[in-house]
PDB file of N, CA, C and O in Angstrom, chain B, residues numbered from 101:
ATOM      1  N   MET B 101       7.962  -1.621   9.688  1.00  0.00           N
ATOM      2  CA  MET B 101       7.485  -2.463   8.613  1.00  0.00           C
ATOM      3  C   MET B 101       8.286  -2.209   7.340  1.00  0.00           C
ATOM      4  O   MET B 101       8.639  -3.144   6.620  1.00  0.00           O
ATOM      5  N   GLU B 102       8.569  -0.930   7.069  1.00  0.00           N
ATOM      6  CA  GLU B 102       9.345  -0.606   5.865  1.00  0.00           C
ATOM      7  C   GLU B 102      10.723  -1.261   5.902  1.00  0.00           C
ATOM      8  O   GLU B 102      11.203  -1.760   4.884  1.00  0.00           O
ATOM      9  N   LYS B 103      11.350  -1.260   7.059  1.00  0.00           N
ATOM     10  CA  LYS B 103      12.677  -1.874   7.171  1.00  0.00           C
ATOM     11  C   LYS B 103      12.601  -3.387   6.978  1.00  0.00           C
ATOM     12  O   LYS B 103      13.474  -3.981   6.345  1.00  0.00           O
ATOM     13  N   ILE B 104      11.570  -3.996   7.518  1.00  0.00           N
ATOM     14  CA  ILE B 104      11.424  -5.452   7.414  1.00  0.00           C
ATOM     15  C   ILE B 104      11.258  -5.879   5.960  1.00  0.00           C
ATOM     16  O   ILE B 104      11.790  -6.909   5.547  1.00  0.00           O
ATOM     17  N   LEU B 105      10.518  -5.083   5.184  1.00  0.00           N
ATOM     18  CA  LEU B 105      10.207  -5.457   3.806  1.00  0.00           C
ATOM     19  C   LEU B 105      11.081  -4.748   2.772  1.00  0.00           C
ATOM     20  O   LEU B 105      10.835  -4.858   1.571  1.00  0.00           O
ATOM     21  N   ALA B 106      12.089  -4.030   3.232  1.00  0.00           N
ATOM     22  CA  ALA B 106      12.969  -3.296   2.312  1.00  0.00           C
ATOM     23  C   ALA B 106      13.650  -4.246   1.333  1.00  0.00           C
ATOM     24  O   ALA B 106      14.071  -5.344   1.698  1.00  0.00           O
ATOM     25  N   GLY B 107      13.747  -3.802   0.090  1.00  0.00           N
ATOM     26  CA  GLY B 107      14.478  -4.553  -0.918  1.00  0.00           C
ATOM     27  C   GLY B 107      13.663  -5.586  -1.679  1.00  0.00           C
ATOM     28  O   GLY B 107      14.167  -6.196  -2.622  1.00  0.00           O
ATOM     29  N   ILE B 108      12.410  -5.790  -1.285  1.00  0.00           N
ATOM     30  CA  ILE B 108      11.568  -6.736  -2.023  1.00  0.00           C
ATOM     31  C   ILE B 108      10.964  -5.969  -3.199  1.00  0.00           C
ATOM     32  O   ILE B 108      10.318  -4.941  -2.997  1.00  0.00           O
ATOM     33  N   PRO B 109      11.165  -6.455  -4.420  1.00  0.00           N
ATOM     34  CA  PRO B 109      10.642  -5.721  -5.573  1.00  0.00           C
ATOM     35  C   PRO B 109       9.117  -5.691  -5.584  1.00  0.00           C
ATOM     36  O   PRO B 109       8.452  -6.639  -5.165  1.00  0.00           O
ATOM     37  N   ARG B 110       8.584  -4.573  -6.075  1.00  0.00           N
ATOM     38  CA  ARG B 110       7.145  -4.408  -6.298  1.00  0.00           C
ATOM     39  C   ARG B 110       6.324  -4.493  -5.008  1.00  0.00           C
ATOM     40  O   ARG B 110       5.185  -4.960  -5.021  1.00  0.00           O
ATOM     41  N   VAL B 111       6.916  -4.034  -3.885  1.00  0.00           N
ATOM     42  CA  VAL B 111       6.221  -4.009  -2.599  1.00  0.00           C
ATOM     43  C   VAL B 111       6.208  -2.576  -2.093  1.00  0.00           C
ATOM     44  O   VAL B 111       7.235  -1.898  -2.097  1.00  0.00           O
ATOM     45  N   ARG B 112       5.039  -2.117  -1.658  1.00  0.00           N
ATOM     46  CA  ARG B 112       4.903  -0.787  -1.079  1.00  0.00           C
ATOM     47  C   ARG B 112       4.265  -0.929   0.295  1.00  0.00           C
ATOM     48  O   ARG B 112       3.364  -1.743   0.498  1.00  0.00           O
ATOM     49  N   VAL B 113       4.750  -0.121   1.235  1.00  0.00           N
ATOM     50  CA  VAL B 113       4.266  -0.174   2.608  1.00  0.00           C
ATOM     51  C   VAL B 113       3.859   1.224   3.046  1.00  0.00           C
ATOM     52  O   VAL B 113       4.587   2.191   2.825  1.00  0.00           O
ATOM     53  N   MET B 114       2.683   1.323   3.673  1.00  0.00           N
ATOM     54  CA  MET B 114       2.247   2.559   4.313  1.00  0.00           C
ATOM     55  C   MET B 114       1.698   2.151   5.678  1.00  0.00           C
ATOM     56  O   MET B 114       0.604   1.598   5.789  1.00  0.00           O
ATOM     57  N   LEU B 115       2.489   2.440   6.713  1.00  0.00           N
ATOM     58  CA  LEU B 115       2.188   2.011   8.075  1.00  0.00           C
ATOM     59  C   LEU B 115       2.017   0.491   8.105  1.00  0.00           C
ATOM     60  O   LEU B 115       2.994  -0.237   7.928  1.00  0.00           O
ATOM     61  N   ASP B 116       0.789  -0.003   8.328  1.00  0.00           N
ATOM     62  CA  ASP B 116       0.614  -1.462   8.361  1.00  0.00           C
ATOM     63  C   ASP B 116      -0.091  -1.991   7.114  1.00  0.00           C
ATOM     64  O   ASP B 116      -0.505  -3.149   7.081  1.00  0.00           O
ATOM     65  N   ASP B 117      -0.230  -1.154   6.094  1.00  0.00           N
ATOM     66  CA  ASP B 117      -0.801  -1.594   4.817  1.00  0.00           C
ATOM     67  C   ASP B 117       0.325  -1.977   3.870  1.00  0.00           C
ATOM     68  O   ASP B 117       1.275  -1.217   3.678  1.00  0.00           O
ATOM     69  N   ILE B 118       0.213  -3.146   3.288  1.00  0.00           N
ATOM     70  CA  ILE B 118       1.233  -3.654   2.366  1.00  0.00           C
ATOM     71  C   ILE B 118       0.554  -3.993   1.052  1.00  0.00           C
ATOM     72  O   ILE B 118      -0.481  -4.660   1.036  1.00  0.00           O
ATOM     73  N   ILE B 119       1.133  -3.537  -0.045  1.00  0.00           N
ATOM     74  CA  ILE B 119       0.640  -3.939  -1.358  1.00  0.00           C
ATOM     75  C   ILE B 119       1.785  -4.610  -2.097  1.00  0.00           C
ATOM     76  O   ILE B 119       2.907  -4.106  -2.124  1.00  0.00           O
ATOM     77  N   VAL B 120       1.484  -5.754  -2.694  1.00  0.00           N
ATOM     78  CA  VAL B 120       2.489  -6.553  -3.394  1.00  0.00           C
ATOM     79  C   VAL B 120       2.012  -6.760  -4.822  1.00  0.00           C
ATOM     80  O   VAL B 120       0.888  -7.209  -5.045  1.00  0.00           O
ATOM     81  N   THR B 121       2.859  -6.436  -5.789  1.00  0.00           N
ATOM     82  CA  THR B 121       2.521  -6.642  -7.193  1.00  0.00           C
ATOM     83  C   THR B 121       3.627  -7.450  -7.859  1.00  0.00           C
ATOM     84  O   THR B 121       4.621  -7.811  -7.229  1.00  0.00           O
ATOM     85  N   GLY B 122       3.436  -7.720  -9.124  1.00  0.00           N
ATOM     86  CA  GLY B 122       4.447  -8.426  -9.901  1.00  0.00           C
ATOM     87  C   GLY B 122       4.132  -8.294 -11.373  1.00  0.00           C
ATOM     88  O   GLY B 122       2.973  -8.127 -11.750  1.00  0.00           O
ATOM     89  N   ASP B 123       5.150  -8.365 -12.207  1.00  0.00           N
ATOM     90  CA  ASP B 123       4.944  -8.253 -13.651  1.00  0.00           C
ATOM     91  C   ASP B 123       4.184  -9.451 -14.206  1.00  0.00           C
ATOM     92  O   ASP B 123       3.435  -9.320 -15.174  1.00  0.00           O
ATOM     93  N   THR B 124       4.374 -10.611 -13.602  1.00  0.00           N
ATOM     94  CA  THR B 124       3.670 -11.827 -14.003  1.00  0.00           C
ATOM     95  C   THR B 124       3.094 -12.468 -12.745  1.00  0.00           C
ATOM     96  O   THR B 124       3.428 -12.073 -11.628  1.00  0.00           O
ATOM     97  N   PHE B 125       2.233 -13.450 -12.933  1.00  0.00           N
ATOM     98  CA  PHE B 125       1.682 -14.153 -11.776  1.00  0.00           C
ATOM     99  C   PHE B 125       2.797 -14.802 -10.964  1.00  0.00           C
ATOM    100  O   PHE B 125       2.772 -14.753  -9.734  1.00  0.00           O
ATOM    101  N   ASP B 126       3.771 -15.407 -11.635  1.00  0.00           N
ATOM    102  CA  ASP B 126       4.884 -16.049 -10.922  1.00  0.00           C
ATOM    103  C   ASP B 126       5.708 -15.041 -10.135  1.00  0.00           C
ATOM    104  O   ASP B 126       6.114 -15.324  -9.008  1.00  0.00           O
ATOM    105  N   ASP B 127       5.965 -13.854 -10.718  1.00  0.00           N
ATOM    106  CA  ASP B 127       6.682 -12.798  -9.995  1.00  0.00           C
ATOM    107  C   ASP B 127       5.884 -12.362  -8.771  1.00  0.00           C
ATOM    108  O   ASP B 127       6.436 -12.187  -7.685  1.00  0.00           O
ATOM    109  N   HIS B 128       4.587 -12.190  -8.962  1.00  0.00           N
ATOM    110  CA  HIS B 128       3.716 -11.774  -7.866  1.00  0.00           C
ATOM    111  C   HIS B 128       3.749 -12.807  -6.739  1.00  0.00           C
ATOM    112  O   HIS B 128       3.895 -12.455  -5.568  1.00  0.00           O
ATOM    113  N   LEU B 129       3.612 -14.067  -7.097  1.00  0.00           N
ATOM    114  CA  LEU B 129       3.625 -15.138  -6.105  1.00  0.00           C
ATOM    115  C   LEU B 129       4.954 -15.171  -5.352  1.00  0.00           C
ATOM    116  O   LEU B 129       4.976 -15.348  -4.134  1.00  0.00           O
ATOM    117  N   LYS B 130       6.047 -15.005  -6.066  1.00  0.00           N
ATOM    118  CA  LYS B 130       7.373 -14.976  -5.432  1.00  0.00           C
ATOM    119  C   LYS B 130       7.471 -13.809  -4.448  1.00  0.00           C
ATOM    120  O   LYS B 130       7.987 -13.974  -3.343  1.00  0.00           O
ATOM    121  N   ASN B 131       6.981 -12.638  -4.839  1.00  0.00           N
ATOM    122  CA  ASN B 131       7.028 -11.467  -3.963  1.00  0.00           C
ATOM    123  C   ASN B 131       6.149 -11.658  -2.733  1.00  0.00           C
ATOM    124  O   ASN B 131       6.539 -11.275  -1.630  1.00  0.00           O
ATOM    125  N   VAL B 132       4.960 -12.249  -2.910  1.00  0.00           N
ATOM    126  CA  VAL B 132       4.074 -12.518  -1.771  1.00  0.00           C
ATOM    127  C   VAL B 132       4.756 -13.478  -0.797  1.00  0.00           C
ATOM    128  O   VAL B 132       4.732 -13.257   0.414  1.00  0.00           O
ATOM    129  N   ARG B 133       5.355 -14.526  -1.316  1.00  0.00           N
ATOM    130  CA  ARG B 133       6.055 -15.487  -0.445  1.00  0.00           C
ATOM    131  C   ARG B 133       7.196 -14.819   0.317  1.00  0.00           C
ATOM    132  O   ARG B 133       7.401 -15.092   1.500  1.00  0.00           O
ATOM    133  N   THR B 134       7.936 -13.948  -0.360  1.00  0.00           N
ATOM    134  CA  THR B 134       9.041 -13.251   0.299  1.00  0.00           C
ATOM    135  C   THR B 134       8.520 -12.353   1.409  1.00  0.00           C
ATOM    136  O   THR B 134       9.095 -12.312   2.497  1.00  0.00           O
ATOM    137  N   VAL B 135       7.432 -11.632   1.145  1.00  0.00           N
ATOM    138  CA  VAL B 135       6.829 -10.767   2.166  1.00  0.00           C
ATOM    139  C   VAL B 135       6.392 -11.603   3.364  1.00  0.00           C
ATOM    140  O   VAL B 135       6.709 -11.261   4.503  1.00  0.00           O
ATOM    141  N   LEU B 136       5.675 -12.685   3.124  1.00  0.00           N
ATOM    142  CA  LEU B 136       5.200 -13.521   4.233  1.00  0.00           C
ATOM    143  C   LEU B 136       6.358 -14.133   5.014  1.00  0.00           C
ATOM    144  O   LEU B 136       6.289 -14.225   6.240  1.00  0.00           O
ATOM    145  N   ASP B 137       7.413 -14.550   4.333  1.00  0.00           N
ATOM    146  CA  ASP B 137       8.600 -15.086   5.017  1.00  0.00           C
ATOM    147  C   ASP B 137       9.242 -14.031   5.904  1.00  0.00           C
ATOM    148  O   ASP B 137       9.620 -14.316   7.041  1.00  0.00           O
ATOM    149  N   ARG B 138       9.366 -12.806   5.384  1.00  0.00           N
ATOM    150  CA  ARG B 138       9.984 -11.729   6.174  1.00  0.00           C
ATOM    151  C   ARG B 138       9.133 -11.390   7.395  1.00  0.00           C
ATOM    152  O   ARG B 138       9.662 -11.189   8.488  1.00  0.00           O
ATOM    153  N   LEU B 139       7.821 -11.328   7.208  1.00  0.00           N
ATOM    154  CA  LEU B 139       6.939 -11.030   8.338  1.00  0.00           C
ATOM    155  C   LEU B 139       7.053 -12.116   9.401  1.00  0.00           C
ATOM    156  O   LEU B 139       7.134 -11.817  10.592  1.00  0.00           O
ATOM    157  N   LEU B 140       7.060 -13.360   8.977  1.00  0.00           N
ATOM    158  CA  LEU B 140       7.188 -14.483   9.911  1.00  0.00           C
ATOM    159  C   LEU B 140       8.518 -14.424  10.655  1.00  0.00           C
ATOM    160  O   LEU B 140       8.560 -14.641  11.866  1.00  0.00           O
ATOM    161  N   SER B 141       9.592 -14.134   9.946  1.00  0.00           N
ATOM    162  CA  SER B 141      10.920 -14.034  10.571  1.00  0.00           C
ATOM    163  C   SER B 141      10.982 -12.913  11.598  1.00  0.00           C
ATOM    164  O   SER B 141      11.739 -12.990  12.566  1.00  0.00           O
ATOM    165  N   ALA B 142      10.180 -11.863  11.382  1.00  0.00           N
ATOM    166  CA  ALA B 142      10.153 -10.730  12.307  1.00  0.00           C
ATOM    167  C   ALA B 142       9.149 -10.940  13.436  1.00  0.00           C
ATOM    168  O   ALA B 142       8.982 -10.071  14.291  1.00  0.00           O
ATOM    169  N   GLY B 143       8.481 -12.092  13.440  1.00  0.00           N
ATOM    170  CA  GLY B 143       7.505 -12.370  14.489  1.00  0.00           C
ATOM    171  C   GLY B 143       6.172 -11.683  14.269  1.00  0.00           C
ATOM    172  O   GLY B 143       5.394 -11.526  15.210  1.00  0.00           O
ATOM    173  N   LEU B 144       5.899 -11.274  13.046  1.00  0.00           N
ATOM    174  CA  LEU B 144       4.640 -10.597  12.727  1.00  0.00           C
ATOM    175  C   LEU B 144       3.704 -11.548  12.005  1.00  0.00           C
ATOM    176  O   LEU B 144       4.138 -12.490  11.343  1.00  0.00           O
ATOM    177  N   ARG B 145       2.411 -11.286  12.144  1.00  0.00           N
ATOM    178  CA  ARG B 145       1.404 -12.114  11.485  1.00  0.00           C
ATOM    179  C   ARG B 145       0.450 -11.218  10.709  1.00  0.00           C
ATOM    180  O   ARG B 145       0.327 -10.027  10.993  1.00  0.00           O
ATOM    181  N   THR B 146      -0.215 -11.800   9.738  1.00  0.00           N
ATOM    182  CA  THR B 146      -1.274 -11.086   9.026  1.00  0.00           C
ATOM    183  C   THR B 146      -2.611 -11.511   9.613  1.00  0.00           C
ATOM    184  O   THR B 146      -2.733 -12.585  10.202  1.00  0.00           O
ATOM    185  N   GLN B 147      -3.611 -10.656   9.444  1.00  0.00           N
ATOM    186  CA  GLN B 147      -4.967 -11.006   9.848  1.00  0.00           C
ATOM    187  C   GLN B 147      -5.719 -11.447   8.599  1.00  0.00           C
ATOM    188  O   GLN B 147      -5.949 -10.648   7.690  1.00  0.00           O
ATOM    189  N   LYS B 148      -6.091 -12.694   8.558  1.00  0.00           N
ATOM    190  CA  LYS B 148      -6.731 -13.277   7.379  1.00  0.00           C
ATOM    191  C   LYS B 148      -7.904 -12.426   6.890  1.00  0.00           C
ATOM    192  O   LYS B 148      -8.061 -12.220   5.687  1.00  0.00           O
ATOM    193  N   ALA B 149      -8.715 -11.939   7.806  1.00  0.00           N
ATOM    194  CA  ALA B 149      -9.901 -11.168   7.430  1.00  0.00           C
ATOM    195  C   ALA B 149      -9.548  -9.845   6.750  1.00  0.00           C
ATOM    196  O   ALA B 149     -10.361  -9.297   6.006  1.00  0.00           O
ATOM    197  N   LYS B 150      -8.355  -9.334   6.998  1.00  0.00           N
ATOM    198  CA  LYS B 150      -7.957  -8.052   6.407  1.00  0.00           C
ATOM    199  C   LYS B 150      -7.168  -8.209   5.109  1.00  0.00           C
ATOM    200  O   LYS B 150      -6.867  -7.216   4.447  1.00  0.00           O
ATOM    201  N   CYS B 151      -6.836  -9.430   4.744  1.00  0.00           N
ATOM    202  CA  CYS B 151      -6.011  -9.666   3.555  1.00  0.00           C
ATOM    203  C   CYS B 151      -6.871  -9.901   2.322  1.00  0.00           C
ATOM    204  O   CYS B 151      -7.939 -10.510   2.389  1.00  0.00           O
ATOM    205  N   LYS B 152      -6.382  -9.406   1.208  1.00  0.00           N
ATOM    206  CA  LYS B 152      -6.983  -9.685  -0.091  1.00  0.00           C
ATOM    207  C   LYS B 152      -5.866 -10.224  -0.968  1.00  0.00           C
ATOM    208  O   LYS B 152      -4.817  -9.594  -1.107  1.00  0.00           O
ATOM    209  N   TRP B 153      -6.088 -11.382  -1.554  1.00  0.00           N
ATOM    210  CA  TRP B 153      -5.040 -12.065  -2.296  1.00  0.00           C
ATOM    211  C   TRP B 153      -5.334 -12.077  -3.789  1.00  0.00           C
ATOM    212  O   TRP B 153      -6.472 -12.298  -4.204  1.00  0.00           O
ATOM    213  N   PHE B 154      -4.310 -11.840  -4.586  1.00  0.00           N
ATOM    214  CA  PHE B 154      -4.345 -12.001  -6.043  1.00  0.00           C
ATOM    215  C   PHE B 154      -5.504 -11.242  -6.690  1.00  0.00           C
ATOM    216  O   PHE B 154      -6.295 -11.814  -7.440  1.00  0.00           O
ATOM    217  N   GLN B 155      -5.588  -9.959  -6.389  1.00  0.00           N
ATOM    218  CA  GLN B 155      -6.634  -9.099  -6.936  1.00  0.00           C
ATOM    219  C   GLN B 155      -6.184  -8.490  -8.259  1.00  0.00           C
ATOM    220  O   GLN B 155      -5.012  -8.149  -8.422  1.00  0.00           O
ATOM    221  N   GLU B 156      -7.102  -8.354  -9.194  1.00  0.00           N
ATOM    222  CA  GLU B 156      -6.812  -7.674 -10.464  1.00  0.00           C
ATOM    223  C   GLU B 156      -6.770  -6.164 -10.272  1.00  0.00           C
ATOM    224  O   GLU B 156      -6.091  -5.448 -11.009  1.00  0.00           O
ATOM    225  N   GLU B 157      -7.514  -5.689  -9.261  1.00  0.00           N
ATOM    226  CA  GLU B 157      -7.617  -4.253  -9.004  1.00  0.00           C
ATOM    227  C   GLU B 157      -7.852  -4.066  -7.509  1.00  0.00           C
ATOM    228  O   GLU B 157      -8.600  -4.826  -6.895  1.00  0.00           O
ATOM    229  N   VAL B 158      -7.212  -3.052  -6.924  1.00  0.00           N
ATOM    230  CA  VAL B 158      -7.405  -2.772  -5.502  1.00  0.00           C
ATOM    231  C   VAL B 158      -7.549  -1.277  -5.282  1.00  0.00           C
ATOM    232  O   VAL B 158      -7.049  -0.465  -6.060  1.00  0.00           O
ATOM    233  N   LEU B 159      -8.244  -0.930  -4.207  1.00  0.00           N
ATOM    234  CA  LEU B 159      -8.262   0.446  -3.729  1.00  0.00           C
ATOM    235  C   LEU B 159      -7.218   0.522  -2.630  1.00  0.00           C
ATOM    236  O   LEU B 159      -7.247  -0.257  -1.676  1.00  0.00           O
ATOM    237  N   TYR B 160      -6.295   1.466  -2.769  1.00  0.00           N
ATOM    238  CA  TYR B 160      -5.185   1.567  -1.824  1.00  0.00           C
ATOM    239  C   TYR B 160      -4.879   3.031  -1.606  1.00  0.00           C
ATOM    240  O   TYR B 160      -4.483   3.735  -2.534  1.00  0.00           O
ATOM    241  N   LEU B 161      -5.061   3.491  -0.378  1.00  0.00           N
ATOM    242  CA  LEU B 161      -4.769   4.870  -0.006  1.00  0.00           C
ATOM    243  C   LEU B 161      -5.451   5.867  -0.941  1.00  0.00           C
ATOM    244  O   LEU B 161      -4.843   6.851  -1.363  1.00  0.00           O
ATOM    245  N   GLY B 162      -6.710   5.605  -1.259  1.00  0.00           N
ATOM    246  CA  GLY B 162      -7.485   6.528  -2.081  1.00  0.00           C
ATOM    247  C   GLY B 162      -7.221   6.444  -3.568  1.00  0.00           C
ATOM    248  O   GLY B 162      -7.660   7.315  -4.320  1.00  0.00           O
ATOM    249  N   HIS B 163      -6.525   5.430  -4.006  1.00  0.00           N
ATOM    250  CA  HIS B 163      -6.235   5.260  -5.430  1.00  0.00           C
ATOM    251  C   HIS B 163      -6.655   3.863  -5.885  1.00  0.00           C
ATOM    252  O   HIS B 163      -6.620   2.904  -5.113  1.00  0.00           O
ATOM    253  N   ARG B 164      -7.048   3.772  -7.135  1.00  0.00           N
ATOM    254  CA  ARG B 164      -7.379   2.491  -7.752  1.00  0.00           C
ATOM    255  C   ARG B 164      -6.129   2.022  -8.492  1.00  0.00           C
ATOM    256  O   ARG B 164      -5.636   2.712  -9.385  1.00  0.00           O
ATOM    257  N   ILE B 165      -5.619   0.855  -8.121  1.00  0.00           N
ATOM    258  CA  ILE B 165      -4.405   0.314  -8.721  1.00  0.00           C
ATOM    259  C   ILE B 165      -4.776  -0.944  -9.502  1.00  0.00           C
ATOM    260  O   ILE B 165      -5.407  -1.858  -8.971  1.00  0.00           O
ATOM    261  N   SER B 166      -4.372  -0.973 -10.773  1.00  0.00           N
ATOM    262  CA  SER B 166      -4.643  -2.129 -11.628  1.00  0.00           C
ATOM    263  C   SER B 166      -3.504  -2.263 -12.631  1.00  0.00           C
ATOM    264  O   SER B 166      -2.527  -1.517 -12.568  1.00  0.00           O
ATOM    265  N   LYS B 167      -3.629  -3.206 -13.548  1.00  0.00           N
ATOM    266  CA  LYS B 167      -2.583  -3.373 -14.556  1.00  0.00           C
ATOM    267  C   LYS B 167      -2.511  -2.172 -15.489  1.00  0.00           C
ATOM    268  O   LYS B 167      -1.504  -1.984 -16.172  1.00  0.00           O
ATOM    269  N   GLU B 168      -3.565  -1.355 -15.530  1.00  0.00           N
ATOM    270  CA  GLU B 168      -3.544  -0.140 -16.344  1.00  0.00           C
ATOM    271  C   GLU B 168      -2.779   1.000 -15.668  1.00  0.00           C
ATOM    272  O   GLU B 168      -2.420   1.979 -16.323  1.00  0.00           O
ATOM    273  N   GLY B 169      -2.529   0.879 -14.370  1.00  0.00           N
ATOM    274  CA  GLY B 169      -1.787   1.910 -13.662  1.00  0.00           C
ATOM    275  C   GLY B 169      -2.496   2.341 -12.388  1.00  0.00           C
ATOM    276  O   GLY B 169      -3.284   1.592 -11.811  1.00  0.00           O
ATOM    277  N   ILE B 170      -2.200   3.565 -11.962  1.00  0.00           N
ATOM    278  CA  ILE B 170      -2.755   4.112 -10.726  1.00  0.00           C
ATOM    279  C   ILE B 170      -3.622   5.308 -11.088  1.00  0.00           C
ATOM    280  O   ILE B 170      -3.171   6.231 -11.767  1.00  0.00           O
ATOM    281  N   GLN B 171      -4.875   5.285 -10.630  1.00  0.00           N
ATOM    282  CA  GLN B 171      -5.790   6.389 -10.870  1.00  0.00           C
ATOM    283  C   GLN B 171      -6.448   6.800  -9.554  1.00  0.00           C
ATOM    284  O   GLN B 171      -6.648   5.970  -8.667  1.00  0.00           O
ATOM    285  N   PRO B 172      -6.783   8.092  -9.434  1.00  0.00           N
ATOM    286  CA  PRO B 172      -7.543   8.511  -8.257  1.00  0.00           C
ATOM    287  C   PRO B 172      -8.959   7.943  -8.340  1.00  0.00           C
ATOM    288  O   PRO B 172      -9.461   7.681  -9.433  1.00  0.00           O
ATOM    289  N   THR B 173      -9.595   7.756  -7.201  1.00  0.00           N
ATOM    290  CA  THR B 173     -10.965   7.258  -7.197  1.00  0.00           C
ATOM    291  C   THR B 173     -11.918   8.360  -7.642  1.00  0.00           C
ATOM    292  O   THR B 173     -11.576   9.542  -7.600  1.00  0.00           O
ATOM    293  N   ALA B 174     -13.111   7.969  -8.066  1.00  0.00           N
ATOM    294  CA  ALA B 174     -14.124   8.931  -8.507  1.00  0.00           C
ATOM    295  C   ALA B 174     -14.453   9.911  -7.389  1.00  0.00           C
ATOM    296  O   ALA B 174     -14.699  11.089  -7.651  1.00  0.00           O
ATOM    297  N   GLN B 175     -14.460   9.446  -6.165  1.00  0.00           N
ATOM    298  CA  GLN B 175     -14.746  10.307  -5.014  1.00  0.00           C
ATOM    299  C   GLN B 175     -13.714  11.429  -4.901  1.00  0.00           C
ATOM    300  O   GLN B 175     -14.077  12.575  -4.637  1.00  0.00           O
ATOM    301  N   HIS B 176     -12.447  11.115  -5.097  1.00  0.00           N
ATOM    302  CA  HIS B 176     -11.407  12.135  -5.015  1.00  0.00           C
ATOM    303  C   HIS B 176     -11.478  13.093  -6.196  1.00  0.00           C
ATOM    304  O   HIS B 176     -11.261  14.294  -6.030  1.00  0.00           O
ATOM    305  N   LEU B 177     -11.777  12.584  -7.376  1.00  0.00           N
ATOM    306  CA  LEU B 177     -11.929  13.461  -8.541  1.00  0.00           C
ATOM    307  C   LEU B 177     -13.091  14.421  -8.349  1.00  0.00           C
ATOM    308  O   LEU B 177     -12.985  15.601  -8.684  1.00  0.00           O
ATOM    309  N   LYS B 178     -14.205  13.922  -7.809  1.00  0.00           N
ATOM    310  CA  LYS B 178     -15.376  14.769  -7.583  1.00  0.00           C
ATOM    311  C   LYS B 178     -15.044  15.889  -6.608  1.00  0.00           C
ATOM    312  O   LYS B 178     -15.475  17.025  -6.804  1.00  0.00           O
ATOM    313  N   ALA B 179     -14.290  15.588  -5.569  1.00  0.00           N
ATOM    314  CA  ALA B 179     -13.912  16.616  -4.592  1.00  0.00           C
ATOM    315  C   ALA B 179     -13.120  17.732  -5.265  1.00  0.00           C
ATOM    316  O   ALA B 179     -13.306  18.906  -4.942  1.00  0.00           O
ATOM    317  N   ILE B 180     -12.246  17.377  -6.191  1.00  0.00           N
ATOM    318  CA  ILE B 180     -11.461  18.390  -6.905  1.00  0.00           C
ATOM    319  C   ILE B 180     -12.348  19.161  -7.871  1.00  0.00           C
ATOM    320  O   ILE B 180     -12.250  20.385  -7.958  1.00  0.00           O
ATOM    321  N   GLN B 181     -13.218  18.457  -8.601  1.00  0.00           N
ATOM    322  CA  GLN B 181     -14.103  19.108  -9.562  1.00  0.00           C
ATOM    323  C   GLN B 181     -15.081  20.051  -8.879  1.00  0.00           C
ATOM    324  O   GLN B 181     -15.428  21.090  -9.440  1.00  0.00           O
ATOM    325  N   ASP B 182     -15.528  19.710  -7.683  1.00  0.00           N
ATOM    326  CA  ASP B 182     -16.503  20.524  -6.958  1.00  0.00           C
ATOM    327  C   ASP B 182     -15.861  21.636  -6.141  1.00  0.00           C
ATOM    328  O   ASP B 182     -16.566  22.437  -5.529  1.00  0.00           O
ATOM    329  N   MET B 183     -14.554  21.694  -6.122  1.00  0.00           N
ATOM    330  CA  MET B 183     -13.861  22.718  -5.347  1.00  0.00           C
ATOM    331  C   MET B 183     -14.147  24.089  -5.956  1.00  0.00           C
ATOM    332  O   MET B 183     -14.060  24.249  -7.173  1.00  0.00           O
ATOM    333  N   PRO B 184     -14.487  25.080  -5.129  1.00  0.00           N
ATOM    334  CA  PRO B 184     -14.764  26.409  -5.678  1.00  0.00           C
ATOM    335  C   PRO B 184     -13.506  27.040  -6.273  1.00  0.00           C
ATOM    336  O   PRO B 184     -12.388  26.793  -5.821  1.00  0.00           O
ATOM    337  N   ALA B 185     -13.720  27.849  -7.284  1.00  0.00           N
ATOM    338  CA  ALA B 185     -12.600  28.555  -7.915  1.00  0.00           C
ATOM    339  C   ALA B 185     -12.032  29.571  -6.932  1.00  0.00           C
ATOM    340  O   ALA B 185     -12.779  30.153  -6.147  1.00  0.00           O
ATOM    341  N   PRO B 186     -10.723  29.790  -6.965  1.00  0.00           N
ATOM    342  CA  PRO B 186     -10.129  30.794  -6.073  1.00  0.00           C
ATOM    343  C   PRO B 186     -10.680  32.186  -6.393  1.00  0.00           C
ATOM    344  O   PRO B 186     -10.980  32.502  -7.544  1.00  0.00           O
ATOM    345  N   THR B 187     -10.804  32.997  -5.362  1.00  0.00           N
ATOM    346  CA  THR B 187     -11.320  34.360  -5.555  1.00  0.00           C
ATOM    347  C   THR B 187     -10.239  35.415  -5.384  1.00  0.00           C
ATOM    348  O   THR B 187     -10.493  36.600  -5.599  1.00  0.00           O
ATOM    349  N   SER B 188      -9.048  35.005  -5.003  1.00  0.00           N
ATOM    350  CA  SER B 188      -7.936  35.952  -4.862  1.00  0.00           C
ATOM    351  C   SER B 188      -6.639  35.242  -5.224  1.00  0.00           C
ATOM    352  O   SER B 188      -6.585  34.018  -5.340  1.00  0.00           O
ATOM    353  N   ILE B 189      -5.608  36.040  -5.395  1.00  0.00           N
ATOM    354  CA  ILE B 189      -4.314  35.478  -5.766  1.00  0.00           C
ATOM    355  C   ILE B 189      -3.487  35.213  -4.552  1.00  0.00           C
ATOM    356  O   ILE B 189      -2.358  34.736  -4.667  1.00  0.00           O
TER     357      ILE B 189
END
């Protein structure tokens, strides 16, 4: 999948998860079209039920991604905060 989508700006791939962003709506739309064209050319399809289109914010690999940036989810922060202090060096 990484090879198929290589070189498309603002696209990240982790196994079969793809996230597409853009600086503007038009950039985003162009990147989405390029991704879909590449997948089609490679004989791959998306599953409509698994796709989310034009989201302002998404959860991706345990992180919240939005126009403000990338932040860990509250669940991951809590796990770190609740971790016991080390007792040895």
